[in-house]
The first five atom37 places (N, CA, C, CB, O) and aatype in JSON, in Angstrom:
{
  "aatype": [12, 11, 0, 11, 8, 11, 14, 19, 14, 17, 16, 9, 0, 18, 18, 0, 15, 0, 7, 2, 6, 15, 16, 15, 8, 18, 15, 19, 11, 1, 7, 0, 15, 16, 9, 19, 1, 16, 16, 15, 6, 19, 0, 16, 6, 6, 3, 6, 0, 2, 19, 12, 10, 9, 19, 1, 0, 4, 2, 19, 8, 6, 3, 10, 10, 0, 15, 10, 1, 6, 10, 16, 5, 8, 0, 6, 1, 18, 7, 7, 0, 14, 11, 15, 0, 16, 11, 12, 17, 3, 1, 0, 1, 0, 0, 9, 0, 11, 0, 16, 7, 11, 6, 6, 16, 16],
  "atom_mask": [
    [1, 1, 1, 1, 1],
    [1, 1, 1, 1, 1],
    [1, 1, 1, 1, 1],
    [1, 1, 1, 1, 1],
    [1, 1, 1, 1, 1],
    [1, 1, 1, 1, 1],
    [1, 1, 1, 1, 1],
    [1, 1, 1, 1, 1],
    [1, 1, 1, 1, 1],
    [1, 1, 1, 1, 1],
    [1, 1, 1, 1, 1],
    [1, 1, 1, 1, 1],
    [1, 1, 1, 1, 1],
    [1, 1, 1, 1, 1],
    [1, 1, 1, 1, 1],
    [1, 1, 1, 1, 1],
    [1, 1, 1, 1, 1],
    [1, 1, 1, 1, 1],
    [1, 1, 1, 0, 1],
    [1, 1, 1, 1, 1],
    [1, 1, 1, 1, 1],
    [1, 1, 1, 1, 1],
    [1, 1, 1, 1, 1],
    [1, 1, 1, 1, 1],
    [1, 1, 1, 1, 1],
    [1, 1, 1, 1, 1],
    [1, 1, 1, 1, 1],
    [1, 1, 1, 1, 1],
    [1, 1, 1, 1, 1],
    [1, 1, 1, 1, 1],
    [1, 1, 1, 0, 1],
    [1, 1, 1, 1, 1],
    [1, 1, 1, 1, 1],
    [1, 1, 1, 1, 1],
    [1, 1, 1, 1, 1],
    [1, 1, 1, 1, 1],
    [1, 1, 1, 1, 1],
    [1, 1, 1, 1, 1],
    [1, 1, 1, 1, 1],
    [1, 1, 1, 1, 1],
    [1, 1, 1, 1, 1],
    [1, 1, 1, 1, 1],
    [1, 1, 1, 1, 1],
    [1, 1, 1, 1, 1],
    [1, 1, 1, 1, 1],
    [1, 1, 1, 1, 1],
    [1, 1, 1, 1, 1],
    [1, 1, 1, 1, 1],
    [1, 1, 1, 1, 1],
    [1, 1, 1, 1, 1],
    [1, 1, 1, 1, 1],
    [1, 1, 1, 1, 1],
    [1, 1, 1, 1, 1],
    [1, 1, 1, 1, 1],
    [1, 1, 1, 1, 1],
    [1, 1, 1, 1, 1],
    [1, 1, 1, 1, 1],
    [1, 1, 1, 1, 1],
    [1, 1, 1, 1, 1],
    [1, 1, 1, 1, 1],
    [1, 1, 1, 1, 1],
    [1, 1, 1, 1, 1],
    [1, 1, 1, 1, 1],
    [1, 1, 1, 1, 1],
    [1, 1, 1, 1, 1],
    [1, 1, 1, 1, 1],
    [1, 1, 1, 1, 1],
    [1, 1, 1, 1, 1],
    [1, 1, 1, 1, 1],
    [1, 1, 1, 1, 1],
    [1, 1, 1, 1, 1],
    [1, 1, 1, 1, 1],
    [1, 1, 1, 1, 1],
    [1, 1, 1, 1, 1],
    [1, 1, 1, 1, 1],
    [1, 1, 1, 1, 1],
    [1, 1, 1, 1, 1],
    [1, 1, 1, 1, 1],
    [1, 1, 1, 0, 1],
    [1, 1, 1, 0, 1],
    [1, 1, 1, 1, 1],
    [1, 1, 1, 1, 1],
    [1, 1, 1, 1, 1],
    [1, 1, 1, 1, 1],
    [1, 1, 1, 1, 1],
    [1, 1, 1, 1, 1],
    [1, 1, 1, 1, 1],
    [1, 1, 1, 1, 1],
    [1, 1, 1, 1, 1],
    [1, 1, 1, 1, 1],
    [1, 1, 1, 1, 1],
    [1, 1, 1, 1, 1],
    [1, 1, 1, 1, 1],
    [1, 1, 1, 1, 1],
    [1, 1, 1, 1, 1],
    [1, 1, 1, 1, 1],
    [1, 1, 1, 1, 1],
    [1, 1, 1, 1, 1],
    [1, 1, 1, 1, 1],
    [1, 1, 1, 1, 1],
    [1, 1, 1, 0, 1],
    [1, 1, 1, 1, 1],
    [1, 1, 1, 1, 1],
    [1, 1, 1, 1, 1],
    [1, 1, 1, 1, 1],
    [1, 1, 1, 1, 1]
  ],
  "atom_positions": [
    [[-23.81, -37.41, -15.15], [-22.7, -36.66, -14.67], [-21.62, -37.62, -14.19], [-23.13, -35.7, -13.54], [-21.88, -38.49, -13.35]],
    [[-20.42, -37.49, -14.72], [-19.32, -38.38, -14.35], [-18.35, -37.75, -13.37], [-18.58, -38.81, -15.58], [-17.59, -38.45, -12.72]],
    [[-18.38, -36.44, -13.26], [-17.46, -35.76, -12.34], [-17.82, -36.11, -10.9], [-17.5, -34.23, -12.55], [-19.0, -36.29, -10.58]],
    [[-16.82, -36.2, -10.06], [-17.05, -36.46, -8.64], [-16.87, -35.17, -7.86], [-16.08, -37.55, -8.12], [-16.1, -34.29, -8.24]],
    [[-17.6, -35.07, -6.75], [-17.47, -33.9, -5.88], [-16.19, -34.01, -5.05], [-18.7, -33.76, -4.95], [-15.59, -35.09, -4.95]],
    [[-15.79, -32.91, -4.47], [-14.63, -32.92, -3.57], [-14.95, -33.82, -2.38], [-14.26, -31.47, -3.09], [-16.09, -33.87, -1.93]],
    [[-13.95, -34.54, -1.88], [-14.21, -35.43, -0.75], [-14.59, -34.64, 0.51], [-12.99, -36.3, -0.47], [-14.21, -33.48, 0.67]],
    [[-15.33, -35.28, 1.37], [-15.69, -34.67, 2.64], [-14.61, -35.01, 3.65], [-17.09, -35.17, 3.14], [-13.85, -35.94, 3.38]],
    [[-14.46, -34.34, 4.75], [-15.39, -33.35, 5.28], [-15.19, -31.97, 4.68], [-15.27, -33.28, 6.77], [-14.08, -31.56, 4.34]],
    [[-16.31, -31.27, 4.55], [-16.29, -29.87, 4.15], [-16.41, -29.03, 5.41], [-17.45, -29.55, 3.13], [-16.92, -29.5, 6.43]],
    [[-15.95, -27.79, 5.34], [-15.99, -26.9, 6.5], [-16.55, -25.54, 6.09], [-14.58, -26.75, 7.11], [-16.78, -25.28, 4.91]],
    [[-16.76, -24.7, 7.08], [-17.29, -23.35, 6.85], [-16.22, -22.34, 7.23], [-18.61, -23.11, 7.67], [-15.54, -22.48, 8.25]],
    [[-16.08, -21.32, 6.4], [-15.16, -20.22, 6.71], [-15.92, -18.91, 6.6], [-13.92, -20.23, 5.75], [-16.81, -18.76, 5.76]],
    [[-15.56, -17.95, 7.45], [-16.17, -16.62, 7.43], [-15.07, -15.62, 7.08], [-16.85, -16.27, 8.81], [-13.97, -15.68, 7.64]],
    [[-15.38, -14.71, 6.17], [-14.41, -13.7, 5.74], [-15.02, -12.31, 5.87], [-13.95, -13.96, 4.29], [-16.18, -12.1, 5.52]],
    [[-14.24, -11.38, 6.35], [-14.61, -9.97, 6.38], [-13.37, -9.19, 5.99], [-15.16, -9.52, 7.81], [-12.27, -9.48, 6.47]],
    [[-13.52, -8.22, 5.13], [-12.39, -7.42, 4.66], [-11.88, -6.5, 5.75], [-12.77, -6.61, 3.43], [-12.52, -5.5, 6.07]],
    [[-10.75, -6.84, 6.33], [-10.06, -6.02, 7.33], [-11.01, -5.41, 8.35], [-9.29, -4.92, 6.64], [-10.94, -4.21, 8.64]],
    [[-11.9, -6.23, 8.89], [-12.83, -5.75, 9.9], [-14.0, -4.97, 9.36], [0.0, 0.0, 0.0], [-14.81, -4.46, 10.13]],
    [[-14.1, -4.86, 8.06], [-15.19, -4.11, 7.44], [-16.34, -5.07, 7.16], [-14.72, -3.4, 6.13], [-16.26, -5.86, 6.22]],
    [[-17.38, -5.02, 7.95], [-18.51, -5.93, 7.81], [-19.29, -5.74, 6.5], [-19.45, -5.76, 8.98], [-20.13, -6.56, 6.16]],
    [[-19.01, -4.65, 5.78], [-19.77, -4.41, 4.55], [-19.31, -5.3, 3.4], [-19.65, -2.95, 4.14], [-19.93, -5.3, 2.34]],
    [[-18.24, -6.05, 3.58], [-17.78, -6.96, 2.52], [-17.49, -8.34, 3.1], [-16.52, -6.39, 1.84], [-16.43, -8.91, 2.85]],
    [[-18.42, -8.86, 3.85], [-18.23, -10.17, 4.48], [-19.0, -11.25, 3.73], [-18.67, -10.12, 5.94], [-20.0, -10.97, 3.07]],
    [[-18.52, -12.48, 3.85], [-19.23, -13.61, 3.25], [-18.82, -14.91, 3.95], [-18.95, -13.7, 1.73], [-17.82, -14.96, 4.67]],
    [[-19.61, -15.97, 3.71], [-19.3, -17.31, 4.18], [-18.89, -18.14, 2.98], [-20.51, -17.95, 4.93], [-19.38, -17.93, 1.87]],
    [[-18.0, -19.1, 3.21], [-17.59, -20.03, 2.16], [-17.68, -21.46, 2.69], [-16.16, -19.72, 1.67], [-17.46, -21.71, 3.87]],
    [[-18.0, -22.38, 1.79], [-17.91, -23.8, 2.07], [-16.57, -24.22, 1.5], [-19.13, -24.63, 1.44], [-16.28, -23.98, 0.33]],
    [[-15.74, -24.86, 2.33], [-14.35, -25.17, 1.96], [-14.05, -26.65, 2.09], [-13.39, -24.37, 2.83], [-14.68, -27.38, 2.85]],
    [[-13.07, -27.08, 1.32], [-12.42, -28.38, 1.5], [-10.93, -28.06, 1.47], [-12.83, -29.45, 0.36], [-10.36, -27.81, 0.41]],
    [[-10.32, -28.07, 2.62], [-8.93, -27.64, 2.7], [-8.84, -26.18, 2.29], [0.0, 0.0, 0.0], [-9.59, -25.34, 2.78]],
    [[-7.93, -25.88, 1.38], [-7.76, -24.5, 0.9], [-8.72, -24.16, -0.25], [-6.33, -24.28, 0.45], [-8.81, -23.0, -0.65]],
    [[-9.42, -25.16, -0.78], [-10.31, -24.94, -1.92], [-11.68, -24.43, -1.48], [-10.47, -26.23, -2.72], [-12.27, -24.96, -0.54]],
    [[-12.16, -23.4, -2.17], [-13.52, -22.92, -1.94], [-14.45, -23.67, -2.86], [-13.63, -21.38, -2.16], [-14.24, -23.71, -4.08]],
    [[-15.48, -24.27, -2.3], [-16.46, -25.02, -3.08], [-17.58, -24.09, -3.52], [-17.02, -26.21, -2.27], [-17.99, -24.1, -4.68]],
    [[-18.07, -23.29, -2.58], [-19.15, -22.34, -2.87], [-19.07, -21.23, -1.83], [-20.57, -23.04, -2.87], [-18.6, -21.45, -0.71]],
    [[-19.53, -20.04, -2.2], [-19.56, -18.94, -1.23], [-20.88, -18.2, -1.36], [-18.37, -17.98, -1.43], [-21.53, -18.24, -2.41]],
    [[-21.25, -17.53, -0.29], [-22.48, -16.77, -0.31], [-22.3, -15.55, -1.22], [-22.89, -16.34, 1.13], [-21.18, -15.08, -1.43]],
    [[-23.41, -15.05, -1.73], [-23.34, -13.94, -2.68], [-23.86, -12.63, -2.11], [-24.11, -14.27, -3.91], [-23.82, -11.6, -2.78]],
    [[-24.34, -12.66, -0.87], [-24.8, -11.43, -0.25], [-23.62, -10.47, -0.1], [-25.46, -11.71, 1.13], [-22.49, -10.91, 0.14]],
    [[-23.89, -9.18, -0.23], [-22.82, -8.19, -0.03], [-22.34, -8.22, 1.41], [-23.32, -6.77, -0.41], [-21.15, -8.05, 1.69]],
    [[-23.28, -8.43, 2.33], [-22.97, -8.55, 3.75], [-23.52, -9.89, 4.22], [-23.56, -7.35, 4.59], [-24.7, -10.19, 4.0]],
    [[-22.67, -10.69, 4.85], [-23.1, -12.01, 5.33], [-24.23, -11.86, 6.34], [-21.91, -12.77, 5.95], [-24.18, -11.03, 7.25]],
    [[-25.25, -12.69, 6.18], [-26.42, -12.65, 7.05], [-26.52, -13.94, 7.86], [-27.7, -12.42, 6.23], [-25.8, -14.91, 7.6]],
    [[-27.41, -13.94, 8.84], [-27.66, -15.16, 9.6], [-28.21, -16.25, 8.69], [-28.64, -14.88, 10.77], [-27.91, -17.43, 8.87]],
    [[-29.01, -15.86, 7.71], [-29.54, -16.84, 6.76], [-28.41, -17.45, 5.94], [-30.59, -16.19, 5.83], [-28.41, -18.65, 5.68]],
    [[-27.43, -16.63, 5.52], [-26.27, -17.16, 4.81], [-25.56, -18.22, 5.66], [-25.28, -16.02, 4.44], [-25.2, -19.29, 5.17]],
    [[-25.36, -17.89, 6.94], [-24.69, -18.83, 7.83], [-25.5, -20.12, 7.95], [-24.48, -18.2, 9.22], [-24.93, -21.21, 7.88]],
    [[-26.8, -20.0, 8.12], [-27.66, -21.19, 8.22], [-27.6, -22.02, 6.94], [-29.11, -20.78, 8.52], [-27.58, -23.25, 6.99]],
    [[-27.57, -21.35, 5.79], [-27.51, -22.07, 4.52], [-26.21, -22.84, 4.35], [-27.67, -21.1, 3.37], [-26.23, -24.01, 3.95]],
    [[-25.07, -22.21, 4.66], [-23.81, -22.93, 4.51], [-23.69, -24.05, 5.54], [-22.62, -21.97, 4.64], [-23.09, -25.09, 5.26]],
    [[-24.26, -23.85, 6.73], [-24.25, -24.93, 7.72], [-25.06, -26.12, 7.23], [-24.81, -24.42, 9.07], [-24.65, -27.27, 7.41]],
    [[-26.21, -25.87, 6.62], [-27.02, -26.95, 6.07], [-26.27, -27.69, 4.96], [-28.35, -26.4, 5.54], [-26.27, -28.92, 4.93]],
    [[-25.65, -26.96, 4.06], [-24.89, -27.56, 2.97], [-23.79, -28.47, 3.52], [-24.27, -26.48, 2.06], [-23.65, -29.62, 3.1]],
    [[-23.03, -27.96, 4.46], [-21.9, -28.73, 5.01], [-22.4, -29.96, 5.76], [-21.06, -27.84, 5.96], [-21.87, -31.05, 5.57]],
    [[-23.41, -29.8, 6.61], [-23.93, -30.96, 7.35], [-24.48, -32.02, 6.39], [-25.03, -30.53, 8.34], [-24.2, -33.21, 6.55]],
    [[-25.24, -31.6, 5.4], [-25.84, -32.56, 4.47], [-24.78, -33.29, 3.66], [-26.82, -31.83, 3.53], [-24.85, -34.5, 3.48]],
    [[-23.81, -32.56, 3.17], [-22.76, -33.18, 2.37], [-21.89, -34.12, 3.21], [-21.89, -32.12, 1.72], [-21.52, -35.2, 2.74]],
    [[-21.57, -33.72, 4.43], [-20.7, -34.54, 5.26], [-21.35, -35.84, 5.71], [-20.27, -33.76, 6.46], [-20.64, -36.8, 6.01]],
    [[-22.67, -35.89, 5.77], [-23.36, -37.09, 6.25], [-24.0, -37.89, 5.1], [-24.43, -36.7, 7.27], [-24.51, -38.99, 5.32]],
    [[-23.97, -37.37, 3.91], [-24.64, -37.97, 2.75], [-24.32, -39.46, 2.57], [-24.25, -37.21, 1.49], [-25.23, -40.28, 2.52]],
    [[-23.05, -39.8, 2.47], [-22.68, -41.2, 2.22], [-23.07, -42.11, 3.37], [-21.18, -41.3, 1.97], [-23.49, -43.24, 3.15]],
    [[-22.95, -41.63, 4.61], [-23.34, -42.43, 5.77], [-24.84, -42.74, 5.76], [-22.97, -41.7, 7.07], [-25.25, -43.86, 6.05]],
    [[-25.64, -41.73, 5.44], [-27.09, -41.95, 5.39], [-27.47, -42.91, 4.27], [-27.82, -40.62, 5.19], [-28.32, -43.78, 4.46]],
    [[-26.84, -42.77, 3.11], [-27.12, -43.7, 2.01], [-26.75, -45.12, 2.39], [-26.35, -43.28, 0.75], [-27.52, -46.05, 2.13]],
    [[-25.61, -45.31, 2.99], [-25.18, -46.65, 3.4], [-26.18, -47.26, 4.38], [-23.77, -46.61, 4.03], [-26.53, -48.44, 4.27]],
    [[-26.63, -46.46, 5.32], [-27.59, -46.94, 6.31], [-28.91, -47.33, 5.66], [-27.83, -45.87, 7.38], [-29.47, -48.39, 5.95]],
    [[-29.41, -46.48, 4.78], [-30.67, -46.8, 4.1], [-30.53, -48.04, 3.22], [-31.13, -45.6, 3.24], [-31.43, -48.88, 3.17]],
    [[-29.41, -48.16, 2.54], [-29.18, -49.35, 1.71], [-29.18, -50.62, 2.56], [-27.84, -49.23, 0.94], [-29.8, -51.62, 2.2]],
    [[-28.49, -50.58, 3.69], [-28.45, -51.74, 4.59], [-29.85, -52.11, 5.06], [-27.55, -51.46, 5.79], [-30.21, -53.29, 5.07]],
    [[-30.63, -51.11, 5.46], [-31.99, -51.38, 5.93], [-32.86, -51.99, 4.85], [-32.63, -50.1, 6.44], [-33.57, -52.97, 5.09]],
    [[-32.81, -51.41, 3.65], [-33.66, -51.95, 2.58], [-33.2, -53.33, 2.15], [-33.66, -51.0, 1.37], [-34.03, -54.19, 1.86]],
    [[-31.88, -53.57, 2.11], [-31.38, -54.9, 1.74], [-31.75, -55.93, 2.8], [-29.85, -54.86, 1.56], [-32.11, -57.06, 2.47]],
    [[-31.67, -55.55, 4.06], [-32.05, -56.46, 5.14], [-33.53, -56.84, 5.02], [-31.77, -55.82, 6.52], [-33.9, -58.0, 5.13]],
    [[-34.35, -55.84, 4.8], [-35.8, -56.1, 4.68], [-36.09, -57.0, 3.5], [-36.58, -54.78, 4.54], [-36.93, -57.9, 3.59]],
    [[-35.42, -56.78, 2.38], [-35.65, -57.62, 1.2], [-35.13, -59.03, 1.41], [-34.99, -57.0, -0.03], [-35.77, -60.0, 0.98]],
    [[-33.99, -59.17, 2.06], [-33.36, -60.48, 2.26], [-34.1, -61.31, 3.31], [-31.91, -60.3, 2.67], [-34.3, -62.51, 3.12]],
    [[-34.49, -60.68, 4.41], [-35.06, -61.43, 5.52], [-36.54, -61.19, 5.74], [-34.32, -61.1, 6.76], [-37.11, -61.7, 6.71]],
    [[-37.15, -60.43, 4.88], [-38.57, -60.16, 5.05], [-38.86, -59.39, 6.33], [0.0, 0.0, 0.0], [-39.91, -59.57, 6.94]],
    [[-37.93, -58.54, 6.72], [-38.04, -57.83, 7.98], [-39.0, -56.66, 7.97], [0.0, 0.0, 0.0], [-39.23, -56.05, 9.01]],
    [[-39.56, -56.34, 6.84], [-40.46, -55.2, 6.78], [-41.9, -55.69, 6.78], [-40.18, -54.34, 5.52], [-42.33, -56.36, 5.85]],
    [[-42.66, -55.36, 7.82], [-44.06, -55.76, 7.81], [-44.81, -55.04, 6.68], [-44.73, -55.46, 9.17], [-44.39, -53.97, 6.23]],
    [[-45.89, -55.62, 6.26], [-46.66, -55.01, 5.16], [-47.06, -53.58, 5.46], [-47.9, -55.84, 4.87], [-47.17, -52.75, 4.55]],
    [[-47.27, -53.28, 6.72], [-47.66, -51.92, 7.09], [-46.52, -50.92, 6.87], [-48.1, -51.88, 8.54], [-46.76, -49.71, 6.87]],
    [[-45.3, -51.41, 6.68], [-44.15, -50.52, 6.49], [-43.82, -50.32, 5.02], [-42.93, -51.08, 7.21], [-42.79, -49.71, 4.71]],
    [[-44.65, -50.79, 4.12], [-44.37, -50.7, 2.69], [-44.1, -49.27, 2.25], [-45.51, -51.27, 1.89], [-43.15, -49.03, 1.51]],
    [[-44.91, -48.33, 2.7], [-44.7, -46.93, 2.31], [-43.36, -46.41, 2.83], [-45.85, -46.05, 2.84], [-42.68, -45.65, 2.14]],
    [[-42.98, -46.82, 4.04], [-41.71, -46.39, 4.62], [-40.55, -46.89, 3.76], [-41.57, -46.9, 6.07], [-39.62, -46.12, 3.47]],
    [[-40.58, -48.15, 3.36], [-39.51, -48.7, 2.54], [-39.51, -48.07, 1.15], [-39.65, -50.23, 2.42], [-38.44, -47.84, 0.57]],
    [[-40.68, -47.78, 0.62], [-40.75, -47.09, -0.67], [-40.12, -45.71, -0.57], [-42.21, -46.97, -1.15], [-39.41, -45.29, -1.48]],
    [[-40.38, -45.0, 0.53], [-39.77, -43.68, 0.74], [-38.26, -43.8, 0.88], [-40.36, -43.0, 1.98], [-37.52, -42.96, 0.36]],
    [[-37.79, -44.83, 1.57], [-36.34, -45.04, 1.73], [-35.69, -45.29, 0.38], [-36.06, -46.22, 2.7], [-34.64, -44.72, 0.07]],
    [[-36.31, -46.13, -0.43], [-35.76, -46.41, -1.77], [-35.79, -45.15, -2.64], [-36.56, -47.54, -2.46], [-34.86, -44.89, -3.41]],
    [[-36.86, -44.37, -2.53], [-36.95, -43.12, -3.3], [-35.89, -42.12, -2.85], [-38.36, -42.49, -3.14], [-35.32, -41.4, -3.67]],
    [[-35.61, -42.08, -1.55], [-34.57, -41.18, -1.03], [-33.2, -41.58, -1.55], [-34.56, -41.18, 0.51], [-32.39, -40.73, -1.91]],
    [[-32.94, -42.88, -1.61], [-31.66, -43.36, -2.15], [-31.55, -42.95, -3.62], [-31.54, -44.91, -2.01], [-30.51, -42.46, -4.05]],
    [[-32.62, -43.15, -4.39], [-32.6, -42.8, -5.8], [-32.38, -41.3, -5.99], [-33.9, -43.24, -6.47], [-31.63, -40.88, -6.86]],
    [[-33.04, -40.51, -5.18], [-32.92, -39.05, -5.28], [-31.51, -38.6, -4.91], [-33.95, -38.35, -4.36], [-30.93, -37.75, -5.58]],
    [[-30.97, -39.17, -3.85], [-29.64, -38.77, -3.38], [-28.53, -39.19, -4.34], [-29.38, -39.37, -2.02], [-27.48, -38.54, -4.38]],
    [[-28.75, -40.25, -5.1], [-27.74, -40.74, -6.03], [-27.96, -40.25, -7.45], [-27.71, -42.24, -6.01], [-27.21, -40.62, -8.36]],
    [[-28.99, -39.42, -7.65], [-29.27, -38.89, -8.99], [-29.94, -39.9, -9.91], [0.0, 0.0, 0.0], [-29.93, -39.73, -11.13]],
    [[-30.52, -40.94, -9.34], [-31.18, -41.96, -10.14], [-32.68, -41.91, -9.98], [-30.67, -43.33, -9.76], [-33.38, -42.9, -10.2]],
    [[-33.17, -40.74, -9.6], [-34.59, -40.52, -9.37], [-35.33, -40.6, -10.71], [-34.83, -39.16, -8.68], [-34.89, -40.06, -11.72]],
    [[-36.47, -41.28, -10.68], [-37.3, -41.35, -11.89], [-38.04, -40.04, -12.06], [-38.29, -42.54, -11.82], [-38.59, -39.5, -11.11]],
    [[-38.04, -39.53, -13.28], [-38.8, -38.31, -13.56], [-40.12, -38.68, -14.18], [-38.0, -37.35, -14.48], [-40.2, -39.59, -15.0]],
    [[-41.15, -37.96, -13.79], [-42.49, -38.26, -14.31], [-42.96, -37.16, -15.2], [-43.49, -38.48, -13.18], [-44.07, -37.23, -15.73]]
  ]
}
């Protein structure tokens, strides 16, 4: 995939038709652009929780990747990872691969 996602930060918007709760929904937004919206006829607490998770995960994605990359590079460069931490570093590398779409498929 060569397309890039909209830049962060993303935000959450709630819409209800003229006070009519029967046609409400949540949207994930970047400025005036809608990225995704809930499909329930009436917005639910689960819809709100889902859009909050999407926004939080997307807004912190690059920061978490940078942090994991720094940690793994430090461990490789300076031998900072004790042998007992091998599984932890393997999980960190797997998380980076998964988050960047470079995950190996089996």
